[in-house]
N, C-alpha and C positions, 0 to 999 in steps of 0.2 A: 504493500500500500504506500509506503514511504517513497519508493522509486517512482510510482505512478504520480504521486503528488509533486515530486521534484520535476518530473517530465512535464507535467501540465503547467506548472508555474513558469518554467523557462520557455515552454512553447508559447505561452501568453506573452512573455517579454519579447520573444523573437517575432511574433506575429503583429503586435500592435505598436512597436516602437520604430518609427521612421525618423531618419535624420542623423544617425550615428550614435556614438556611445552615450552622449549626454542625454539623449532622448529616452534611453532605457532606464535611466535612474529613477524616475517616479514609480515605475513598475517594480523596480528592485526594492525601493524604500517601502512600498506598499506590501510587497511580499515579506519583507523583514518584520513589519508590524503584525502581519497576520500569522506568520509561521514561527517566528522567533528563531529561525535558523541562523540569523546573523543580526548584529546590532547596527544602528544607523552610524555610530562612530566607526565601527569596523568597515562599513561600506566606504566612508570618506577616506579612511586609510588605504583601502584597496584601490580606490580611484587614483591616488597618488602613485602607488606601486604599479598599477596597470599602465601608467604613462611611460614606463621604461621597460615593460614586458611586451612581447608581441601579442597581437590579437585584440579584439574588441573588449571593452570594459566588461560587458555582460558575460563574455566567455571566461574572462579571468575571475570574475566574481562567482560564476557558475562552477568553475573548477574548485574554488575554495569551499563554497557551500556544499557542493556535491561530495567532495572528499570528506568534509567535516561530518556530514550526516550519514554517508553510506560508502565511504572509501573510494577506491579507484572507479568502481562501477558507477557510483553516484556522480562523480566528476564527469565521466563519459556521457552519462544520461543527460545531465544538465546542458553540456555543450552540444550534444546531438539535437536536443529539443530546441535550443536557441537557433541553430543554423538551418534546420529543416524549412521553416517558412521562407527564409531568404533564398534557398535553393529553388523552392517552388515558385516564388515570385519572379526570380530572374529567368527561370525557364519559360514562364508565361509571357513575360515581357519580351524575351528573345523571339519567341514564336510569333508574336503579334506586333513587333516593334513598329513596322511601317504603318499599320493601321492605327496604332495607339498614337504615334507621333503626329499624324494628320487629323486626329479626332479632336474637334474643338471642345466637346463636353469633358473628355478625359483630361485635356490640358487645364480646364477650369478646376476640375477636381484636384489635380496636382498642385495648383496654386493654393487651394484651400488647405491641402495637407502640409504644404510648406509653412503657411501661417500657423497652423496648429502645432507643428514641430517647433517653430521658433518659440511659441509660448511655453511648450514643455521644457525646452532647453533653458529658458529664463527661469522657470520655476525650479528646475534642478540646480541651477547655479545659485539661486537664492538659498536653497536648502543647504548646499555645501558651504556657502558663506556663513550661514548661521551656525553650523556645526564647527567650522574652523575658527571663526573669530569671536564667537560669543560663548561665555562660560556656561550658559544655561540654554537648553533647547526649548524651553517653555515659551509661551506667547510673550512678546516683548512689551513691557510696560515702560513708557517714556520716563516715568518718575525714577526708575532705578536702572536706566539704560547704562549709565556710567559704571555701575557695578557689574553689569553683565558682560561688558567688553573684555575680551581676552587680549590684553595689551601685549603680552609676550608674543603671541602669534602675529599680531600686526607689526610689531617691531621686527620680528624675523622676516616677514614679507618685505618690509621696506629695505632692510639690509641686503637681502638677496637681490631685490630689484636693483638697488644701487650698484652692487657688485656686477651684476649681469650687464648693466648699461655702460659702466665705466671701465671694465676690465675685460680682456680677451680670455675668458675662462670657458672651458668646455661645459655644456649644459649638464652632462652626466655628473661631472664633478660638483656642479652647483646643487644638483639633487642630493648627492651624498652629503655635502656640507649642510644642506637644509635639514636632512634627516638627523644628522648628528646634533646640530644646534637645537632642533625641536625636542630631541630626547633630553638634552641637558637642561633647557629652560623649563621643561614641563615636569621635572623631577619633584 
């Protein structure tokens, strides 16, 4: 039953997320709330890690969630479920590309999907910002906003930004430095 649940959750992520890795995040956050297979904070950390590992964010998270819940088979099931919709969609699009490209209604639908995808990406970015830069993930009350801000994370972001703009340092090295500093300042 657990394997079927893993399969269905990641099939849903793969089916309904258009627009790349960031558009998968609302579905993954929702899955985290409903299943408790992974925490929101862990997802945010995995997003950072998945930027330096090959593959889409959802595949990387699927590997972790699947492995944690059902070992290697769980990891394979999550990734398989995530990529099946893309394979099917690409096959259909390839088969009917010329008809789709010239169809005015389908082009209007694609424009709507782009707008919806942009709103999903903005929502995901706001969620990541809230987790990364605020000490509390509860609803923000303007009266205590100054106490909720994670100043250490903001300071680290500013320092890394300054270093990346003013020095010729490899971005992988900056990621490693960021991880080390984040570990030190969050002790």
